[in-house]
C-alpha positions as CSV (number, residue, x, y, z in Angstrom):
1,M,30.9,-25.6,39.6
2,T,32.9,-23.8,37.4
3,T,30.8,-25.6,34.4
4,D,27.6,-24.8,35.8
5,N,28.7,-21.2,36.1
6,F,29.7,-21.4,32.1
7,A,26.5,-22.8,31.0
8,L,24.4,-20.7,33.2
9,T,26.5,-17.5,31.9
10,T,26.1,-19.2,28.2
11,V,22.2,-19.5,28.2
12,K,21.7,-16.2,29.6
13,Y,23.7,-14.1,27.1
14,T,22.3,-16.4,24.7
15,I,18.7,-15.2,25.3
16,L,19.9,-11.3,26.5
17,A,21.7,-11.4,22.5
18,L,18.1,-13.3,21.3
19,A,16.1,-10.9,23.2
20,K,17.9,-7.5,21.7
21,H,17.6,-9.0,18.0
22,L,14.2,-9.7,18.5
23,I,13.9,-5.9,19.9
24,Y,16.1,-4.5,17.6
25,W,14.6,-6.0,14.7
26,P,11.9,-3.9,13.8
27,V,14.6,-0.5,14.1
28,W,16.7,-1.9,11.5
29,W,14.0,-3.2,9.1
30,Y,12.6,0.4,8.5
31,T,16.1,2.4,8.6
32,A,18.8,1.0,7.8
33,G,17.7,-2.0,5.9
34,F,15.3,-0.2,3.9
35,L,17.9,2.1,3.2
36,M,19.8,-0.9,1.4
37,V,16.9,-1.8,-0.2
38,L,16.5,2.0,-2.0
39,K,20.2,2.1,-2.3
40,S,19.8,-1.4,-4.1
41,T,16.8,0.2,-6.1
42,G,18.7,2.9,-7.1
43,R,21.7,0.8,-9.1
44,K,18.8,-1.5,-10.7
45,I,16.9,1.7,-12.3
46,G,20.5,2.9,-13.3
47,L,21.7,-0.8,-14.7
48,A,18.2,-0.4,-16.6
49,W,19.0,2.5,-18.0
50,Q,22.6,1.9,-19.2
51,G,20.8,-1.6,-20.2
52,L,18.8,0.3,-22.5
53,A,21.0,2.5,-23.6
54,L,19.1,5.7,-24.2
55,D,21.7,8.1,-23.4
56,V,23.3,7.0,-26.2
57,W,20.3,7.0,-28.6
58,L,19.8,10.7,-27.6
59,A,23.2,11.6,-28.1
60,N,23.1,10.2,-31.8
61,I,19.6,11.2,-33.1
62,F,20.7,13.5,-35.7
63,R,23.8,11.8,-36.8
64,P,22.8,9.4,-40.4
65,M,23.4,6.1,-40.1
66,Y,26.1,4.2,-42.4
67,G,27.5,7.3,-42.8
68,Q,25.0,8.2,-45.5
69,Y,24.5,12.1,-45.6
70,D,21.7,12.6,-48.2
71,I,18.5,13.6,-47.3
72,A,16.5,10.7,-47.6
73,S,19.2,8.7,-45.0
74,R,19.0,11.4,-42.8
75,I,15.1,11.3,-42.2
76,I,15.3,7.4,-42.3
77,S,17.5,7.5,-39.4
78,F,16.1,10.1,-37.7
79,I,12.3,8.5,-37.9
80,M,14.1,5.0,-36.7
81,R,16.1,6.7,-33.7
82,G,13.2,8.5,-32.9
83,V,11.0,5.1,-33.1
84,Q,13.2,3.4,-30.8
85,I,13.9,6.5,-28.7
86,I,9.5,6.1,-27.6
87,V,10.0,2.6,-27.3
88,R,13.1,2.3,-25.2
89,F,11.9,5.4,-23.0
90,V,8.5,3.7,-22.8
91,L,10.2,0.1,-21.7
92,M,12.1,2.7,-18.6
93,V,9.1,3.5,-17.5
94,I,7.5,0.4,-16.7
95,L,10.9,-1.0,-15.5
96,T,11.3,1.7,-13.1
97,V,7.4,1.2,-12.2
98,L,8.5,-2.3,-11.5
99,I,11.6,-1.6,-9.2
100,L,10.0,0.5,-7.4
101,I,7.6,-2.0,-6.4
102,I,10.5,-3.0,-4.4
103,P,10.7,-0.7,-1.9
104,V,6.9,-0.8,-1.2
105,I,6.6,-4.7,-0.9
106,Y,9.3,-4.5,1.9
107,L,8.1,-1.8,4.1
108,A,4.4,-4.1,3.5
109,L,5.8,-7.5,4.2
110,P,6.5,-7.4,7.7
111,I,2.9,-5.9,8.4
112,L,1.3,-8.4,6.5
113,V,3.0,-11.4,7.8
114,I,1.9,-10.0,10.8
115,W,-1.7,-9.4,10.0
116,R,-1.7,-13.3,8.5
117,L,-0.4,-14.8,11.6
118,T,-3.2,-12.9,13.7
119,V,-6.1,-13.4,11.1
């Protein structure tokens, strides 16, 4: 009798836990899960900024390259760094847009799955 009760209790709690998880899953997906995706997205944008080193390029834009302090070297250094900053900024904008697509896909994914299952 104890074995029968144990098996019944195990099945009951398993079914209840499964039902609880199925009911709680959409709530978690759009609250705590989405918050985790947003934090990850912020970290990825920060890593892209560090990888492109825009702050270093901006801090050194008026510093001549290779220690050459004549006027021609200063102009060449400024132009080269200006081009680098523009290209890196454009890359940063592209990467940011691509990274920001991730939370949008995360929000739409369950809706798209349900829609495809019903159609």
